[in-house]
C-alpha positions as CSV (number, residue, x, y, z in Angstrom):
1,M,-1.5,-7.4,-4.6
2,Y,0.2,-7.0,-1.2
3,S,3.1,-4.6,-0.4
4,I,5.4,-3.9,2.5
5,A,4.1,-0.4,3.0
6,Q,0.4,-0.1,3.7
7,T,-2.0,2.5,5.1
8,Y,-5.4,2.0,6.5
9,R,-8.3,4.4,7.2
10,S,-11.9,3.9,8.1
11,G,-14.8,6.1,9.3
12,Y,-18.1,7.8,8.3
13,K,-18.6,10.5,5.7
14,K,-21.7,12.4,4.6
15,G,-23.2,12.1,1.2
16,Q,-22.9,9.3,-1.3
17,A,-20.0,6.9,-1.6
18,P,-17.6,7.4,-4.6
19,I,-18.5,4.1,-6.3
20,E,-17.9,5.3,-9.9
21,E,-14.1,5.7,-9.3
22,Y,-13.5,2.1,-8.4
23,K,-13.7,-1.3,-10.2
24,W,-15.8,-3.6,-8.0
25,R,-15.3,-7.3,-7.2
26,E,-17.0,-9.7,-4.9
27,G,-14.8,-10.4,-1.8
28,I,-15.0,-12.5,1.3
29,F,-16.8,-9.8,3.3
30,G,-18.8,-8.2,0.5
31,R,-18.0,-6.0,-2.4
32,V,-14.6,-4.5,-2.6
33,G,-13.6,-1.6,-4.9
34,I,-10.1,-1.4,-6.3
35,K,-8.5,1.8,-7.7
36,R,-5.0,2.4,-9.0
37,V,-3.5,5.8,-8.3
38,E,-0.2,6.9,-9.8
39,T,1.9,9.8,-8.5
40,K,5.3,11.0,-9.6
41,R,7.2,8.5,-7.4
42,F,4.7,6.0,-6.1
43,I,1.8,3.8,-7.2
44,R,-1.0,3.1,-4.7
45,F,-3.7,0.4,-5.0
46,E,-6.7,1.3,-2.9
47,H,-9.1,-1.4,-1.7
48,L,-12.4,0.2,-0.5
49,S,-15.3,-1.4,1.4
50,V,-18.5,0.7,1.7
51,R,-21.8,0.4,3.6
52,Q,-24.2,3.0,2.4
53,K,-26.8,4.5,4.9
54,E,-29.5,7.1,4.1
55,N,-27.3,10.2,3.8
56,R,-23.9,9.0,4.9
57,Y,-21.7,6.0,4.4
58,W,-19.2,3.9,6.4
59,Y,-15.9,3.1,4.6
60,S,-12.8,1.1,5.1
61,R,-9.9,1.8,2.8
62,R,-6.5,0.0,2.7
63,S,-3.8,1.3,0.4
64,H,-0.8,-0.7,-0.8
65,W,2.1,1.4,-1.8
66,F,4.8,0.7,-4.3
67,I,7.8,2.7,-5.6
68,K,7.4,3.6,-9.3
69,F,10.1,2.4,-11.6
70,P,10.2,3.9,-15.1
71,Y,11.3,0.7,-16.8
72,C,8.4,-1.5,-15.4
73,K,5.6,-2.0,-17.8
74,N,3.0,-3.9,-15.7
75,D,2.1,-4.5,-12.1
76,K,3.9,-7.8,-11.8
77,Q,7.2,-6.1,-12.8
78,I,6.6,-3.3,-10.3
79,L,6.1,-5.9,-7.5
80,I,9.3,-7.8,-8.5
81,A,11.3,-4.5,-8.6
82,N,10.0,-3.5,-5.2
83,I,10.9,-6.9,-3.7
84,A,14.4,-6.6,-5.2
85,L,14.8,-3.1,-3.7
86,F,13.7,-4.4,-0.3
87,L,16.1,-7.2,-0.4
88,I,19.0,-4.9,-1.4
89,F,18.0,-2.6,1.6
90,L,18.1,-5.6,3.9
91,Q,21.5,-6.5,2.7
92,L,22.7,-3.0,3.2
93,L,21.2,-2.9,6.7
94,S,22.9,-6.2,7.7
95,R,26.3,-5.5,6.3
96,V,26.7,-1.8,7.2
97,F,24.5,-0.7,10.0
98,L,24.4,-3.9,12.1
99,P,28.2,-4.1,12.6
100,L,28.2,-0.4,13.5
101,L,25.6,-1.1,16.2
102,M,27.7,-4.1,17.5
103,T,30.8,-1.9,18.0
104,I,28.9,0.6,20.2
105,R,28.7,-0.7,23.7
106,P,26.7,0.9,26.4
107,G,28.6,2.3,29.3
108,Q,31.9,3.1,27.5
C-alpha cells in the first residue's frame, strides 16, 4: 500500500533485529517485514529490510502514513478515504489559494 506521506530511515544499530514484531514476506531485494502501527489520529505501515551482522544489524525502514477515519473498517477503505481527502484539498487549493496568489503582483 502506498501513500502520499512517507518517511524513510536507515542505519546501523547494536544488538539483534526486532524480527518478531513484523510479518515477513519475500520481496524483490530480499525479505521485507511489514508492521501496522495505529495511533490516535494516524495509521502507519512500516516496511523493514534487515541485514544481520554478528552483534549489530543494518536496517532500512519506510513508513507509509494515513489519516485514521473512524468509519473505515479495513485498509482499502482507509486508502480510499485518504485519496478523497487529498482530492478535496487539491480542489480547495486551486479554488481559494491560487486566485489569491494571482492577485498579488510583485512590485506593487
